C-alpha positions as CSV (number, residue, x, y, z in Angstrom):
1,M,84.6,82.5,39.0
2,N,82.8,83.9,35.9
3,Y,84.1,83.0,32.5
4,T,83.0,83.3,29.0
5,N,81.7,80.2,27.2
6,Y,82.7,80.8,23.6
7,F,80.5,77.9,22.5
8,D,77.2,79.1,23.8
9,N,76.4,80.6,20.4
10,L,76.8,77.1,18.8
11,Y,73.8,75.8,20.6
12,N,71.4,78.8,20.4
13,S,69.6,77.3,17.4
14,E,66.2,75.9,18.2
15,D,66.7,73.1,15.6
16,E,70.1,72.0,16.8
17,K,70.4,69.9,19.9
18,K,73.3,70.0,22.3
19,P,75.7,67.1,22.0
20,S,75.6,64.3,24.5
21,P,78.1,64.2,27.3
22,K,80.0,61.4,25.6
23,N,80.2,63.3,22.3
24,L,81.1,66.5,24.2
25,H,83.9,64.6,26.0
26,R,85.3,63.3,22.7
27,K,85.1,66.8,21.2
28,A,86.9,68.3,24.2
29,I,89.8,65.8,23.8
30,K,90.0,66.7,20.2
31,M,89.9,70.5,20.9
32,I,92.6,70.2,23.6
33,D,94.9,68.4,21.2
34,Q,94.4,71.1,18.6
35,I,95.0,73.8,21.2
36,N,98.2,72.2,22.3
37,K,99.4,72.1,18.7
38,L,98.5,75.8,18.3
39,K,100.5,76.7,21.4
40,T,103.7,75.4,19.8
41,K,103.3,77.9,16.9
42,N,104.4,81.5,17.0
43,S,101.6,83.9,18.0
44,T,102.3,86.0,14.9
45,E,101.4,83.0,12.6
46,L,97.9,82.5,14.1
47,N,94.8,83.7,12.5
48,D,91.6,85.0,14.3
49,D,89.9,81.6,14.4
50,Q,93.0,80.0,15.9
51,I,93.3,82.8,18.5
52,N,89.7,82.3,19.5
53,K,90.2,78.6,19.7
54,L,93.1,79.2,22.1
55,K,90.7,81.3,24.3
56,T,88.4,78.3,24.6
57,E,91.0,76.1,26.4
58,Y,89.6,76.8,29.8
59,Y,86.1,75.7,28.7
60,W,87.3,72.4,27.2
61,R,89.5,71.6,30.1
62,K,86.5,72.2,32.4
63,V,84.6,69.7,30.3
64,L,87.3,67.1,30.8
65,D,87.9,67.9,34.4
66,P,85.3,70.0,36.3
67,S,87.8,70.6,39.1
68,Y,90.3,72.2,36.6
69,I,91.7,75.6,37.7
70,S,93.3,77.9,35.2
71,H,96.6,79.6,35.8
72,E,94.8,82.9,36.4
73,E,92.6,81.3,38.9
74,K,95.6,79.7,40.6
75,C,97.3,83.0,40.8
76,K,94.2,84.6,42.3
77,I,93.8,81.8,44.8
78,D,97.5,82.1,45.7
79,D,97.2,85.8,46.0
80,E,94.1,85.4,48.2
81,K,96.0,82.8,50.4
82,K,98.9,85.1,50.6
83,R,96.7,88.1,51.6
84,H,95.0,85.8,54.2
85,Y,98.3,84.6,55.5
86,E,99.7,88.1,55.7
87,K,96.5,89.3,57.5
88,K,96.8,86.4,60.0
89,Q,100.5,87.1,60.4
90,K,99.8,90.8,61.1
91,L,97.1,89.8,63.5
92,R,99.5,87.4,65.3
93,E,102.2,90.1,65.4
94,K,99.7,92.6,66.8
95,K,98.6,90.1,69.5
96,E,102.2,89.3,70.3
97,K,103.0,93.0,70.7
98,E,100.0,93.5,72.9
99,R,101.0,90.4,74.9
100,M,104.5,91.7,75.3
101,K,103.2,95.1,76.2
102,Q,100.9,93.6,78.8
103,D,103.7,91.5,80.2
104,K,105.9,94.5,80.4
105,K,103.1,96.4,82.3
106,E,102.7,93.4,84.6
107,R,106.4,93.2,85.3
108,E,106.5,96.9,86.0
109,R,103.5,96.6,88.4
110,E,105.2,93.7,90.1
111,R,108.4,95.6,90.4
112,Q,106.6,98.6,91.8
113,H,104.7,96.4,94.2
114,K,108.0,94.8,95.4
115,Q,109.5,98.2,95.7
116,R,106.6,99.5,97.8
117,E,106.9,96.4,100.0
118,H,110.6,96.9,100.4
119,E,110.1,100.6,101.3
120,Q,107.3,99.6,103.7
121,R,109.6,97.1,105.4
122,E,112.4,99.7,105.6
123,R,110.0,102.2,107.2
124,Q,108.8,99.6,109.7
125,H,112.4,98.6,110.5
126,K,113.4,102.2,111.0
127,Q,110.3,102.8,113.1
128,R,111.1,99.7,115.3
129,E,114.7,101.0,115.7
130,R,113.4,104.4,116.7
131,D,111.0,102.8,119.2
132,Q,113.7,100.6,120.5
133,R,116.1,103.6,121.0
134,E,113.3,105.6,122.7
135,R,112.6,102.7,125.0
136,E,116.3,102.3,125.8
137,Y,116.5,106.0,126.4
138,E,113.5,106.0,128.7
139,Q,114.9,102.9,130.5
140,R,118.2,104.7,131.0
141,E,116.3,107.8,132.2
142,R,114.4,105.7,134.7
143,E,117.6,104.0,135.9
144,Y,119.3,107.4,136.2
145,E,116.4,108.8,138.2
146,Q,116.3,105.7,140.4
147,R,120.1,106.1,141.0
148,E,119.5,109.7,141.8
149,R,116.7,108.9,144.2
150,E,118.9,106.3,145.9
151,H,121.8,108.7,146.1
152,E,119.6,111.3,147.6
153,Q,118.2,108.8,150.0
154,R,121.7,107.8,151.0
155,E,122.6,111.5,151.3
156,R,119.6,112.1,153.6
157,E,120.4,109.0,155.7
158,Q,124.0,110.1,155.9
159,Q,123.0,113.6,156.9
160,S,120.5,112.2,159.4
161,Y,123.1,109.8,160.8
162,N,125.7,112.6,161.0
163,K,123.2,114.6,163.1
164,K,122.8,111.8,165.6
165,S,124.6,111.9,168.9
166,T,127.2,109.4,170.0
167,E,124.5,107.6,172.1
168,E,122.1,107.4,169.2
169,K,124.8,105.9,166.9
170,K,125.7,103.4,169.6
171,I,122.1,102.4,170.0
172,D,121.7,102.0,166.2
173,I,124.7,99.8,166.0
174,E,123.4,97.5,168.8
175,F,119.9,97.4,167.2
176,N,121.4,96.5,163.8
177,L,123.6,93.9,165.3
178,L,120.7,92.1,167.1
179,I,118.4,92.3,164.1
180,S,121.1,91.0,161.8
181,Q,121.3,88.0,164.1
182,G,117.6,87.3,163.3
183,K,116.1,88.8,166.4
184,S,112.9,90.7,166.2
185,F,112.7,94.5,166.7
186,D,110.7,94.1,170.0
187,Y,113.2,91.7,171.3
188,A,116.1,94.0,170.5
189,R,114.4,97.0,172.0
190,K,113.5,95.1,175.2
191,K,117.0,93.8,175.6
192,I,118.6,97.1,175.0
193,L,116.1,98.8,177.4
194,L,117.1,96.3,180.1
195,K,120.8,97.0,179.4
196,Y,120.5,100.8,179.7
197,H,117.7,101.0,182.3
198,P,118.6,103.6,185.0
199,D,118.0,101.0,187.7
200,K,120.7,98.8,186.2
201,N,122.9,101.3,184.5
202,K,124.6,103.9,186.6
203,N,125.5,106.0,183.6
204,E,124.5,109.6,183.9
205,N,123.0,109.5,180.4
206,A,121.0,106.3,181.1
207,H,117.7,108.2,181.3
208,R,118.3,110.0,178.0
209,I,119.3,106.7,176.3
210,T,116.1,105.1,177.5
211,Q,114.1,107.9,175.9
212,I,116.1,107.3,172.6
213,I,115.3,103.6,172.7
214,N,111.6,104.2,173.3
215,N,111.4,106.6,170.3
216,K,112.9,104.0,167.9
217,R,110.6,102.7,165.1
218,C,110.7,99.3,163.5
219,F,111.0,100.7,159.9
220,E,114.3,102.3,160.8
221,Y,116.0,98.9,160.7
222,S,116.1,96.1,158.1
223,I,116.8,92.5,158.7
């Protein structure tokens, strides 16, 4: 801090030497005492010399205590500290706002991410349900077609059976009876042939029954 030394003009003379530190210290004590007495007086009662002497208080106090700080300097330092504190406070507030803003953005991104995941799971779940319904529908269609084919097969078998003569139906019953007892198709045919052979059977239709038996196929009967 710059300040005016009001006593510099006292030592400008080439013939006059500056006082020693000890003498300067004693003089400073004396001047501070005088200044303190002047402070107790009314400012209107002071002359120019006394006013100038009051202005030298800072200098003499610096002589006594080099670390001395005047009231004006203290005010400036306090103002500087206050400005520095306010600046730091504004900076902290700014950083805090930025952090809160960033946290808000982060929370929003996380919420959107969770929302997208939820929507994705919902779409997958719905897709699985649609696929399951389609598979079930296809399964029902296949079962229905299978039942239709079986029904048609039974219809055809029934129609074929209805077209058979009495002799053919009788032969079928005997074939099925023997095969259901665990006999082979060849055994059943041989036994029925012997039973209805014209040499052993005097039935007028024996020859025709023999032809029917010879025309039988193994796949027509199931065990």
